[in-house]
C-alpha positions in Angstrom: 143.7 118.6 84.1 140.0 118.1 84.9 137.8 116.2 87.3 135.0 114.1 85.9 131.6 114.1 87.5 132.1 111.4 90.1 129.8 113.2 92.6 127.3 110.4 93.2 127.6 108.4 96.3 125.0 99.4 95.4 123.8 98.4 98.0 121.1 99.4 100.5 121.2 98.9 104.3 123.5 95.9 104.0 122.7 93.3 106.6 119.6 95.1 108.0 117.1 94.4 105.2 116.5 90.9 106.5 115.4 92.0 110.0 111.8 91.0 110.6 111.1 94.4 111.9 112.9 96.4 109.2 109.5 97.6 108.0 109.5 99.7 104.8 113.3 99.2 104.4 112.7 95.5 104.0 110.9 96.3 100.7 114.3 97.2 99.2 115.0 93.4 99.4 111.6 91.9 98.6 108.2 93.6 98.3 106.6 90.6 100.0 108.1 91.8 103.2 105.1 94.2 103.3 103.2 91.3 104.9 104.8 91.4 108.3 103.1 89.6 111.2 105.5 91.2 113.7 104.4 94.7 112.8 100.8 96.1 113.0 101.9 99.1 111.0 104.8 101.5 110.5 105.1 105.2 109.8 108.5 105.7 108.1 110.1 109.1 108.6 113.4 108.7 106.7 116.4 106.5 106.1 119.5 107.1 104.1 122.1 104.5 102.8 125.2 105.3 100.8 127.7 103.0 99.1 130.9 103.5 97.0 133.2 100.9 95.6 135.8 100.2 92.9 138.7 97.9 91.9 141.1 100.7 91.1 142.1 102.2 94.5 142.4 100.9 98.0 142.6 103.2 101.0 143.5 103.0 104.7 140.8 105.0 106.3 143.0 105.6 109.3 145.4 107.6 107.2 142.8 110.0 105.7 143.8 112.8 108.0 147.1 112.9 106.1 145.4 113.5 102.8 145.7 117.3 102.0 145.9 117.2 98.2 145.8 114.7 95.3 149.5 113.8 95.6 149.1 112.9 99.3 146.0 111.0 98.3 148.1 108.9 95.9 150.8 108.4 98.5 148.3 107.1 101.1 146.5 104.7 98.7 147.1 101.4 96.9 146.5 101.8 93.2 145.6 98.9 91.0 145.4 100.3 87.4 144.1 97.8 84.8 142.8 98.3 81.3 139.2 97.7 82.6 138.8 99.3 86.1 135.3 99.9 87.5 133.8 102.5 89.8 130.3 102.2 91.3 128.2 104.1 93.9 124.7 104.9 95.0 122.8 107.1 97.4 119.4 105.8 98.5 117.1 108.0 100.6 113.7 106.7 101.7 111.4 109.5 102.6 108.0 109.6 104.4 105.8 106.5 104.0 103.7 104.0 105.8 103.1 100.3 105.9 99.8 98.7 107.1 98.5 95.2 107.7 94.9 95.4 106.4 94.1 92.0 107.9 95.9 88.7 108.4 96.3 88.1 104.7 96.5 91.5 103.0 99.0 94.4 103.5 99.7 97.7 101.9 102.5 100.3 101.8 103.2 103.7 100.3 106.8 104.7 99.9 108.8 107.7 98.7 112.4 107.4 97.6 115.2 109.5 96.2 118.1 107.6 94.4 121.4 108.4 92.7 123.4 105.8 90.8 126.9 106.0 89.3 128.6 103.4 87.2 131.9 103.7 85.3 133.0 100.4 83.6 136.0 99.3 81.7 138.1 102.5 82.1 141.9 102.2 81.9 143.2 102.9 85.3 146.3 104.7 84.1 144.2 106.8 81.7 141.9 107.6 84.7 144.8 108.6 86.8 146.1 110.9 84.1 142.8 112.8 83.6 141.9 113.3 87.3 145.1 114.6 88.6 148.9 114.8 88.5 150.0 111.5 87.0 152.9 109.8 88.8 153.1 106.5 86.9 155.1 107.6 83.9 154.2 107.0 80.2 151.7 104.4 79.3 149.5 103.0 76.4 146.1 101.6 76.9 143.2 100.3 74.8 139.8 100.4 76.4 137.0 98.2 75.1 133.3 98.7 75.8 134.0 101.8 78.0 130.8 103.0 79.5 129.6 105.4 82.2 126.3 106.6 83.6 125.2 109.0 86.4 121.5 109.1 87.1 119.3 110.8 89.7 115.6 110.1 90.1 112.7 110.0 92.6 110.1 107.3 93.2 106.6 107.0 94.6 105.7 103.4 95.2 102.5 101.6 96.0 103.0 98.0 97.3 100.3 95.4 97.8 101.0 92.0 99.3 98.8 89.0 100.0 99.2 85.6 101.7 98.7 83.2 98.8 98.9 79.9 100.7 98.9 79.1 104.4 98.5 76.1 106.6 100.0 74.8 109.8 103.2 73.8 108.1 104.1 76.6 105.7 103.0 79.7 104.0 103.6 81.5 100.7 103.1 85.2 100.2 103.6 87.4 97.2 103.6 91.2 96.5 104.2 93.7 93.8 105.2 97.4 93.9 104.1 99.8 91.1 106.3 102.9 91.0 106.0 106.3 89.4 109.5 107.4 88.4 110.5 111.1 88.3 113.7 111.6 86.4 116.0 114.4 87.7 119.2 114.4 85.8 121.3 111.9 83.8 124.6 111.7 81.9 126.0 108.8 79.8 129.1 108.0 77.9 130.1 105.0 75.7 132.9 103.9 73.4 133.3 100.6 71.7 137.1 101.1 71.5 139.1 104.0 72.8 142.9 104.1 72.8 145.1 106.4 74.8 148.9 107.1 74.9 150.4 109.3 77.6 153.9 110.6 77.4 155.4 111.9 80.6 157.6 114.2 78.6 156.2 116.5 77.2 153.1 115.7 79.4 150.9 114.9 76.4 147.8 112.7 75.9 147.0 111.2 72.5 143.6 109.5 72.1 142.2 107.5 69.2 138.7 106.3 68.5 135.2 107.7 69.1 133.2 108.6 72.2 129.4 109.0 72.4 128.5 111.3 75.3 125.1 112.7 76.3 123.3 114.4 79.1 119.8 115.5 80.0 118.8 119.1 79.2 119.1 120.3 82.8 122.2 118.2 83.8 124.6 121.2 83.9 122.0 123.6 85.3 122.2 125.2 88.7 118.4 125.1 89.1 116.7 122.7 91.4 117.5 119.1 90.4 113.7 118.3 90.0 112.7 121.6 88.4 112.1 119.9 85.0 111.0 116.3 85.6 110.9 113.5 83.1 108.5 110.6 83.8 108.7 106.8 83.8 107.2 103.7 85.4 108.8 100.8 87.3 107.9 97.7 89.2 109.1 95.2 91.8 107.8 91.7 92.2 108.6 89.2 95.0 107.6 86.0 96.8 108.5 84.5 100.2 108.1 80.9 101.3 108.1 80.2 105.0 108.3 76.9 106.9 106.7 77.5 110.3 108.3 76.7 113.6 106.1 74.0 115.3 108.2 73.5 118.4 106.7 74.0 121.9 108.7 77.2 122.5 107.8 78.8 119.2 105.7 81.9 118.8 102.6 81.9 116.6 104.4 84.2 114.1 107.6 82.2 114.3 109.3 80.3 111.5 112.1 77.9 111.2 113.2 78.7 107.7 112.2 81.1 105.0 113.4 81.9 101.5 112.6 84.7 99.2 113.1 85.7 95.6 112.4 89.0 93.9 113.0 91.0 90.8 113.6 94.7 91.6 113.7 97.9 89.6 112.0 97.0 86.3 111.4 100.0 84.1 113.1 103.1 82.7 112.7 106.9 82.4 112.4 108.5 79.0 114.3 111.8 78.6 113.2 114.2 75.9 115.7 116.6 74.3 118.7 114.6 75.5 121.9 116.3 74.3 123.8 113.6 72.4 127.4 114.2 71.2 129.5 112.0 69.0 133.1 113.0 69.5 136.0 112.2 67.2 138.8 111.4 69.8 141.7 111.4 67.3 143.6 114.2 69.0 146.9 115.0 70.8 146.7 117.3 73.8 149.4 119.1 75.8 148.0 118.8 79.3 150.0 121.6 80.8 148.1 124.0 78.6 144.7 122.8 79.7 143.1 124.4 82.7 141.1 122.5 85.3 137.8 121.6 83.8 134.9 119.2 84.3 134.3 116.4 81.9 131.7 118.2 79.7 133.9 121.3 79.3 137.0 119.1 78.6 135.3 117.3 75.8 133.5 120.3 74.3 136.7 122.5 74.3 139.3 120.0 73.1 137.5 117.6 70.7 135.3 118.0 67.6 132.0 116.4 67.7 128.5 116.5 66.2 125.5 117.2 68.4 121.9 116.2 68.1 118.8 116.2 70.2 117.5 112.7 71.0 115.0 110.8 73.1 116.8 108.4 75.4 115.5 105.8 77.9 117.7 105.5 81.0 117.2 102.0 82.4 116.7 101.2 86.1 119.2 98.9 87.9 117.2 95.8 87.5 118.3 93.0 89.8 117.5 89.5 91.1 117.5 89.3 94.9 117.6 86.0 96.7 117.7 85.3 100.5 117.4 82.5 103.0 116.9 83.0 106.7 117.2 80.2 109.3 115.9 80.7 112.9 118.4 79.2 115.4 115.9 80.2 118.1 113.3 82.8 118.8 116.0 85.5 119.0 119.0 84.2 117.0 119.1 83.9 113.2 121.5 83.3 110.3 120.7 84.6 106.9 122.3 84.5 103.4 121.5 87.0 100.6 122.5 87.2 97.0 122.2 90.2 94.7 122.7 89.7 91.0 122.5 92.4 88.4 120.2 91.5 85.5 121.7 94.3 83.4 125.1 94.4 81.7 127.3 97.0 80.1 126.1 95.9 76.7 122.5 97.1 77.5 123.7 100.7 77.8 122.4 103.1 79.0 121.4 101.4 82.3 122.4 101.7 85.9 123.6 98.5 87.6 123.9 97.1 91.1 127.0 95.2 92.0 126.9 91.4 92.3 127.3 90.5 96.0 126.8 87.8 98.6 126.1 88.5 102.3 126.1 86.2 105.3 124.5 87.8 108.4 124.2 86.4 111.9 121.9 88.5 114.0 120.1 88.7 117.3 116.6 90.1 117.1 114.0 91.1 119.7 111.0 93.4 119.6 112.9 96.7 120.3 116.5 95.6 119.6 118.4 93.9 116.8 122.1 93.4 116.4 123.6 92.1 113.1 127.1 91.6 111.7 127.1 91.1 107.9 130.0 89.4 106.2 129.9 90.1 102.5 131.8 89.6 99.2 131.1 92.4 96.7 132.0 92.6 93.1 135.3 94.6 92.5 136.3 94.5 96.2 138.7 91.5 95.9 138.3 90.7 99.6 135.6 90.1 102.2 133.9 93.1 104.0 132.7 92.9 107.6 130.4 95.3 109.3 127.9 95.8 112.2 124.5 97.3 112.5 121.9 97.9 115.3 118.2 98.6 115.5 117.1 100.3 118.7 113.4 100.8 118.7 112.7 103.5 116.0 116.4 104.0 115.1 118.6 102.0 112.8 122.3 102.6 112.3 125.1 100.6 110.8 127.6 99.7 108.0 128.3 96.6 106.0 132.0 97.4 105.9 133.0 99.5 108.9 135.0 96.8 110.8 137.2 95.9 107.8 137.5 99.6 106.9 139.0 100.3 110.3 141.6 97.5 110.1 142.3 97.2 106.4 145.1 99.1 104.6 143.4 98.4 101.2 139.7 99.2 101.5 138.0 99.4 98.1 134.4 100.0 99.2 132.6 101.6 102.1 128.9 102.1 103.0 126.8 103.4 105.9 123.1 103.8 106.7 120.9 105.5 109.2 117.1 105.7 109.6 114.2 106.6 111.9 110.7 105.0 111.8 107.7 104.8 114.1 106.9 101.1 114.5 103.7 99.7 116.0 104.8 96.2 117.0 102.5 93.1 117.3 103.4 91.1 120.4 104.3 87.5 119.7 102.4 84.8 121.5 103.8 81.3 122.1 102.0 78.6 120.3 101.3 76.6 123.5 100.1 79.7 125.3 96.5 79.8 126.5 96.3 83.6 125.8 
């Protein structure tokens, strides 16, 4: 038996990106959020967001204390094996940075970021169950088409510039762009157009047919520092926000009644030199009792014949289209809708991908406090997720799925985020004020 490299932990700070005082974290939704009339400036210390999801296994998080081994893990979960199961995850860490309004029309931000993405698409669930632990499902036969997987870790340094393009008493339009230097850490990819597998419970054998292309960066299996040997690339984000101003008597001068935004995030790629590229002949029958516990690379190299070559490979960024609309019910209460659509597909391999999702978030927002409760539908979940988050001055904490995770017996995704910033707020002034 062996365990594949599923060590990565897409979405970022679900429900909190739309907060008007989210600061640098709002750039992960739309770079035009750099123009923020409710912040004079911000010094960002750190924030971390993690997400994992799949359509193969559902868990009751309340029963996790009973999980002591893989068999107990299976007994306390709901398995949904299909010929084309999917697994996704990401870890998003914003490091030190700052945001500054240069004047009423121009803003600037410098950001640092560390990111890990994992995608495994179209893998047979029963096949996956066999190779990661003691199989309990009996014999099976599966044919997987367009099987693909990628694990990629990289860092970013981003420079964002935003400008108010149009503004009058009724509405405004602002735009912004982020240029990013990408520092590639490690990456591994796998792909097969068609891969068949037959598992026989007796005599615990696995027969595979087809071909598998598998590759990894030169330092992927190294114990050295993950960024000891960097590869370079460049990326970009582009976004626009249109805002209809609130002209009621109780409105603040920075208030709005309705705003919408559109952005394209994560254009670009990282070029890896000396990528170890293997083409494996998968026509083989293995007696699994005779195979020791191994990771994926060891399993392939020791049990299948393949040809190796050094190649130059571009690993694509998780390019996505982000849409949002935010309606102000009052100066403190808002209702927003967000949509995230991946602009990359499995056929454009090798690329990382965000999941397609839709989020509806009611929130209460004041200068030093925000409370939001996102309700989302995420690709592969099969059900609605419900969470809660809070911003208390410089601290943000929450999850887009914690409430459903606590009550559901079949949770297929989970996420959480936490961050600390030093905001310098700009006090709102009512439009009819003489101040």
